[in-house]
N, C-alpha and C positions, 0 to 999 in steps of 0.2 A: 504494500500500500504506500503510495507516494504522496508527499505533501505538495500543495501549491505554494507559490512564493509569498502570497499575502492572504493567509487563511482567515475565514470567518468562523469563529469558535462560539459554540453555545455552552455556557456553564449551567449545569443542573445540580441542585442540591438533592442528592439521590433519594434519601429516605422520605423527606416531605413530598417529593414529586411522586414517588410510588404510592404514598399514602393517599394523595389526591386522585391518582389514577384508579386506585382500588375503590374509592368512593364513587368516582365517575362511572366505572364499568360494573359496579356492584359485584366485585370479585376480588380475590387476593392477587394483586399484580406484583410481580418481582421482575428482575431483569430477564428471567427465563421466559416470560410469557407476555411481553409488551405487545399490545394490539397493533396490527399492521397500520392502522390509520394514524397511530401515534408515531411510529417509525417514519411514516411518510412526511410528518411535520419537519423532519430533519433534512429534507431534500435540498434546501438552499444553503446548508451549512457545510463546511469542509471538515470540521472536527467537532466532537462532542466531549466536553470535559465533565466526567461524572465525579463530582466532588463528594467525598465521604463514603466510599465503598468499603474501606478497610474495617477490621474488627475494632470496635470502640471499647473504651476502658470502663469497667464497672465502677472503679474508684472515681473516675472523672464524673460519671453520672451522680454518684453519691456526694462528691464534693460540691458539684453544681447545685444539687438539690438543697444543700445546707448553706449555700452562699447567699446571704441576704441581699447583697448588692445586685444580683442578677434579677431578683424577683420583679422589680418595677418594670424593667425592660421586657421581661416575658409577658407581663400582664398588658403592656402596651401593644405587643405583637399579637396576643391572643386574648380576647375579652373573656373567654371561658377557660383560661389557662388553669391547669392543675399540675402537680408535681409528676404525674405519670407521663406528661408530655416531654419531660427532660430525658434525653438519651445520652448526654455527655458530648464532649467536643470531638469532631472528626479529626482534629489536629492533636488530640491526645491518643495516638495510635497504640493499641495494645499489641497488635500483630499485623503484619502485612499479609493476612489471609482475608478472603472476602467474607464480609459480614453475612451470616445466614439470613438476616432480615431483608437483604436486598437480592437474595437468590443464590448465595454461595458461589463457589468457583464455577460450577457448571452454568449457573445463571449468567455470570459475567462472560464466560466463553461464548454462550449462545448470543448474547447481546453484541459482543465484539464481532462475531462472525456476520451478524446481520448488518452491522454498520459497514464492515469491509465490503460486503456484497453490493452495497450502494455506493461504494467509492469513498466512504467517510472514514476518518481516523478517530481513534479513541485516546483521550488524555486522562491519566489518573494522578493522584496526589503522591508526593514524596515529601516527608517531613524530616529534614536532615539535622535540625538543631536539637531536637528533644524527642523523648518517647513518653508514653503514659507511665505513671508511677507503678503500674502493675504489669509492665512489659516483661517477658521472660528474661531479657538480657540483664535485668536488675539483679537477679540471683545467679544467672549462669555466666555473665560477662560484666561484672561490676567495673572492670578496668575501662570500659567504654565511656564512663561518666566522670563528671567533675566532682571531686570529693572535698569535704571540709573536715574540721576538727571541732572539739568541744567549745573552743573559743568562738568559732564562727556561729555555732548554735546560740550562744549567749548574745553575741553582738548583732547577728542577723537572723533572728528566729523565724522570719517569714521567707528567708531565702534558702535555708537548708532544712532537710528532714531526715530522720533516722530510718533507714531501710535495713532491717536485720542488724548486722554488725557494722554496717557502713553509714556514714553521714554524707548524703548526696545533695547537690544543689538542685533547686527547681530550675526549669527552663526560663530564660528571660532574654530581653534585649537590653541595651545599656540605658534606655531612657524611660522604661516603665517598670512597674512592680512585676515580680515573677508570676509565671503561670503555675499555680499551686497544684494543678492536676497533672503536671509533667515533671520529668527529670532531665537535667542538662547533659547532653552528650559532649564529649571532648573532641573538638574539631582538630586539635593538635595530635591526637592519638593515632599512631600508625595502625593499631589494631582496629579502631573504629573506622578509619578510612577504608581499610580492606573490607570490613563488614558492609559499609555503605555501598561499595561496588557490588558485592554479592547480592545485596538487597535489590539494587537497581537491575541487576542481571535477571533476577526473578520477575520483577515488575514488568520489564520490557517484553516478556513473553505474552503479556496480556493486553498490550496497548502499543500505540505509536509515539507516545510522548508523555512526559511528566511535568506537572506544575510543581515547582520546588518552593515550599513554604519558607518565607523569610530568608531567602537565599543569601542575602548580604551578611547575615550574622556569622557565616562560616568564613568570610574573608579574614585573613590572618590579622590584619590591623584592627578590625572591628572586634574579633574574638579576644584579642589581647586587651583591648580597652574594657571589655566587659568582665574578663576573668583574669586580669593581670596578676592578682595576688595568688591565683591558683595554678597558673601555668608559667613555665620558664622557657626562655629562648623563643624560637619561632621556627616552624618547619621550613625547609628549603623551598618546597613547592606549596602553592596555594591548594586548598582543599579541592576546589572545582577543577583546577588544572590537572590534578591527579585522578579525580573521579570520572569526569566527563569523557576524556579520550579512551579510558578503559572500557566504557560501555559502547562508545561509538566504533571502537575497533571491531566489535562483534556485530553491531547494528548501526551502520553509518547514517541511516536516514532517521534514526530515533531522535526526537526533539526534546530539548531541555528548555523549559520556560521558567523564568525567575520572577517570583514576587520580590520586588526590590524597591527601597526608598533611599532617601538621603543623598541623592545625586550619585549613586553607585552603579548606575545602569551601564555606562561605557566600560567600567572596570569589569563587570561580570560578562559583558559581551566579549571582551578580550580574553576572559578566562574560559570561554567556550560555549556560553549560552546562545541558543538560537533566537530567543525572544526574551525581552525584559519588560515588566510593567512600565507604562508611561504615566506615572502618577503626576508628573510635572504638567502634562497637558490637561489632565483632569482638574488639577488645582487652578491652572490659569483660566480655564473655561468657567470655573466656578467663581473666581474672585477677581480676575484681571480684565482689562480692556482688550479689544481685538489686536492692537499692536503688539501686546505681549505674546499672544497666541501665535501671531505671524512670526515673531522672532524665534520662537521654539521650533516652528515648522521649517525654518531655513537651515536646520542642522544638516551635517553631512549625510549623504545617502547611506553609507555603510552603517551609520547609527540609526537613521530614521526607519530603514527597512527591517530593523530587528526590535522594534518596540511593539508592545501590546497596547492598543488604544481601547479605551472604554469610557463610559459615563456611569457605569454601575458594575459592582461585583458584590460578592457576599459580605465583604467587609464595609462597604460604603452604604449610605442610605439610598433608598430607591430614588432614581433619577427624577421622576416627576415630582417627588416630594421635596428634594433639595434644590432643584433648578426651577421648578414650576413647569407646566406642560410645554408651553411654547419654547422657552429657552432649552428645555431638555431635548426637544426634537431637533433644534438647530445644532446643539452640541453633538447629538448623535450623528447627524449628517456629516459634520466636520470630522469627527473621530473615526467613524466607521468606513469612510471612503478614502482614508489616508493609506500610505504604504505601511507595511508591517502586518502583524496579526491584529484582528479586530475581535473584541469580546462582547458578546451579549449575554447578560445574566437572565436566566429563565424568569419570565414574568415581566421583565422590562418591556418586551415587545407587546404586552397586553395592557401596559399602563398601570401595573400594580404599584401601590403606594406605600405598603407596610413592609418595613425591613424585618426579615425573619432571623432571629438569633440562631446561630449554627448548632446550638445545643438542643434544639427542639425537634420533635419528630413530625410536626405538622405546622402549616402556616394558616393564617386566617383565610377564609373564603372571600375572595374579592371578585366583583364584577369586572369584566373586561371593559376598558375604556375604548369605545368604538373609534374615536378620533385617533388615539395613539396607535391602536392596532392597525387601522387603515394606513397610517403613515409607514409603519414597519413592513406591512404587507407589500407596499410599493418599493421601499428602500432595499430590503434584503435581496430580492431577485436581481436588482440592478447591480449590487455588489457581486453576487454570485455569477451573473452573466458576463460582467465586463471588468471587474476590478481585482481579480485574484492572481493573475499570471503575468501581466505586463510589468516591466521595470522602467518604462518611460514615463516619468512623472515630473512635473514642474509646478512651482508656485505661479499663481496667476497675478494679473496686474489690474484688477478691477477696483476702481476707486469711486467713492462718493464725489459727486460734482462739486467743484470749488472747495475742496477740503484738503488740507495738508496731509501728507502721508501718515504722520503720527496720529492724526485724529480719524483716520479712515476706519469705519466700523466693518468693512467688508473683508471676509476671509474667502479667498478664491484659489483654486489650483486645478490642474487638469492632467488627465492621463492620455497619452498618445498611443492609440492602438493602430493596427495595420491599415484600416480603411476609414477610421473616424476618430474623433476626440471626444472624451467625456469630460465636461467642464462643470465643476462644482462651485457654486457661488452662494454664500450665506451672509446675510445681514445679521451679524452677531451683536445686535444692540436693540434697545427699545425705541429707536428713532424710525421715522419714515425716511427712506433713502432713495434717491434717484442716482443712477450710475451708468457708466458706459463701458462696454467691453470692446476693445480694439482687436479684432481678429487678425489684422494684418501682422501683428507681432508674433504670430505663431509660425511664420515662415513657410506656410503651405500655399499651394495654388488652390484656392478655396472657391468652390461654387456651392457653398453649404446647403445641404438639405438639413434643416434645423428641426429637431424634435425635442420637446421638453419631456424628459423621462419622469421628472418629479418636480412639482412646484407647490409651494405653500406660502401664502401671504405675499405673493409676488406676481408680476406680469411683465410680458415683453411689450415695450411701448413702441419701438420703431427699429427696423432693421434695413440697412442700406447695403446692398451687394456692392455697389460702386465704391463706397468709402470703407466698407467692411467694419462698420461700427454698429454694434447692437446696444440699444438703450433699454435699460431695465428699471423697473420701479419695485421697491420692496416696502412692505409694512414691517413693523418690528418683528425681528427674528425670522424674516422671510428667507426662503430657500428656492434655488433653481438648480436642477441637475440637467444639463443639456447634452444631447448627442448631436455632434456636428460632423456630417459626413463630407468627404471630398473625393 
């Protein structure tokens, strides 16, 4: 199974999704018996990321049930929430065996085969920084973990916990409290690095790629900052430089996707990752003006084509909730038509507004927003049909009339395919905007047959073949996706 250059990925929170399907079809649905009409819903995606298929921790479930800080979030997500809805975190992995609740190994194999038969790739999770506190390695391979002493337990009682005869650290990053349902693996340990490779060798038999949780925590300098009092020296090789080539030597087309923050994207790309989260774009679309977004999009091609673009994932609030409907759709058009991997979080395409905590087995029942669904029903086939394989992409030069470049609210770019151009133009502002597209700058002998593949809050005002100037009018957050044939 081969990947396209710019895949469209659908993230599915597996257990709540199966719960909803079971209710919809009035049957127990697992990965082994997904109805054909549901599989057909994947036809316009290149890959499906099934989040949370591995065996979950009983201790994580218990700790979460007793954690008062989570209860308000759970009640907000589920009006009829009860503790039976808590199943523990998918990122407190007890074992890399498939959870029987989702269909077990045979269910995953069946689902994987059906995806492959449709030409789709499967992505699964790998959590390199920590395990659940009841993972078998805790007793069988305690040397994989970060250890402390009695002084640590006194000085940092929330950071360390006693596991049998060992005092082991909880998993954490350097900026937040520890995850108390996990234990911290030692990224400097040669024994653990070898085990990580073996684990990935097993995982790659079931899928075409892994999404690596908090991948930047394994970078030598980051790990040292977090655990400097517990580790000495520094390995000659970076963790990922040692791990990724070992897996790709056996399976060269296997993809590594990094969840990454703190401007560490390029560093992890250089260490071998195929794609890295583009949280910078997300934050700029949420907080900054259009000029800041354009600045980010002008990055080098070798960087841009390896970013994962999104307006929502399981860690962020629902896009329509945080952006509002109109801005969320404009942001989605910008992000999902860019080079790189594009991620849609299940429910985003229906306009769902309630964020689902990952520790719960079910989400709230929400009505589809017809307006949002209609937009994605139009956008997703455009991406699938035109924007997954070409590498000929450039920033556009569409500007609001009589406006300095720094104040220009228009985001524009285009893809050059063999017989036509796909031009994406978005008014990323709450202003009414009139602008002009000078098609002569494209350097083609153009006798354009012009088709608007997608338009929202916008219209073509005037088109002159002689001058090759197209005038456009946008309402706030307006969108035009044009197909220009030559």
